[in-house]
N, C-alpha and C positions, 0 to 999 in steps of 0.2 A: 519102075512098081512104085507105088505108094504104099505106105502101111498107114492103116487106120487105128487111131488112138483114141480111147475112152476122153471125153471134155473132162478137164479138171473142174471139181466143184468146190465151191469157197469151203464146205465142209472135210475135205479130203485135207487140205494145207493149213487150217487153222487149227489151232490147238486147243482142246476143250478143258477150260479150266474146272480142277474139282473144288476148289475152296473158292469162294468169292472173296473179293479184296478187305472187305468187313470183317469177314470170318476170323482171317488171319492178322489183321490187325488187333482186333478186340484180344485175341488170345496171345499175342505179344504184351500189350498194355497190362492183362490180368496177369501174365508173369512177371514182368517187370513191378509190380505192385506187391505182389507175394516176396519178390527178392528184397525189395525196400524194407518191406515189415521185417523180414528175417534180419536183414542188416543192422536194422534200429534195435529189435531185441538184443542181440548179441553185443551190439556197442554198448546198451545200458547193463547189461551183466557186466562187460568190462569196467563200465565208469564205476560202477557200483563197488568195487573190488580193488581201490587204490593201493592197498598195504602189498597186494601181490606183485602188481606190476612195480611198486617203490623199492620192494623189498628186492626184488629181482635186480632193480637197477643197480640198487646200492651194493650189490653183490659181485655184479659185472664191475662196476667203478673201484672198489676195494681190490679185486684181483688184479685189475690195471694198473692202478695207482702202486700199489705194493711190487709189482713185476716192473714197473718203469722207475723206481726208485731204486730196487736191486741192482737193475740192468743198468743203469746211467750213474750210478754215485761216482764211479770214476772218470766220467767225462765233465769236463769245462766247459764245453762250448755250448751256449744256450739252444743255438740252432740244431745243434746234433741231438741234443735233449728232448727238443719237441719234435724231431723228425722219426723219434722211435714209435714202433707199432702200437705200442700199447698208449702211449701220450695221444696218438691219432684216432685210436678206438674211443678215446675218454670224448674228444674233439667231436666225434661223430654222433655221440650220443645226446648233441643239442643243448638246449635249454635248460631241459629236466635235471641235468647234473649240477648247475650253478650254484643250488644249496648246498650239494655232496662236495664240491669245490670248495666253497667257503668255509665249510664246517672244517674238512682235511686241511686247510690252509691254518686256521685256528689250531689243531688238535697238533698235526704233524709239522707245521711249518713249511710243506713242501712248495715249492716254487709253480704256484699255479697261474701265476700273471698273467703270461701269456692267453694261455687257454681261456682264462676270464674275458680279458678285453676282446679276443676272438668271437668267443661267445656271444657275450653282451654288448659288442659293438659301443662300449665304456671303459673309460680308464680313468678313476677316482685319485690315482696317485698324483702328487703336486712335482714338478720338475725338482723341486728345493729336495725332495724327499725319495727321488729315485735312486737305487741303491743301497738304501737304508731297509732293511729287512722289515725289523717292526715297526716303522712308519708305513711302509708298503702295506705290510697285512692290516692293521689298524686302520688306514683309508679303505681298504677293500671291506673289512668286517664291518665297518661304518654304513660304507654303502649298501651290502646284503642286508643291513638293520633297517635303512631308510626306503628300502626295496620291500621290503617284508619276506627276505628269504632265509632270515636267520631270528 
């Protein structure tokens, strides 16, 4: 005994498109343009308020620098001092922190030589001055002035 089936028509298995490709694509493009415009406006607002960003960075730097000095004062190993979380946090601040490191080096004579070399990929200290704190500070301050950071 055979059963009869209705023939399959193309409209039965083909999904109807609700929106055309063009409509979807233009909607996505318009949305992306609006997002880019909003991002541009937001970035422009941030760029016009550098003192807020700098003040925040300076406050974070000062907090970490003080904590690092207090908590590593008893440590003689430079490697152990550099592994302290506050020192690592300062390294993570990137190139924006270099002027703060240089000023702190001048004012408080904290040993930021490793951080400065790591961030800037520079080392203005001559071999003959290595280990001489005054000469090392002078070398970095001179470098900072030439680089326009002090």
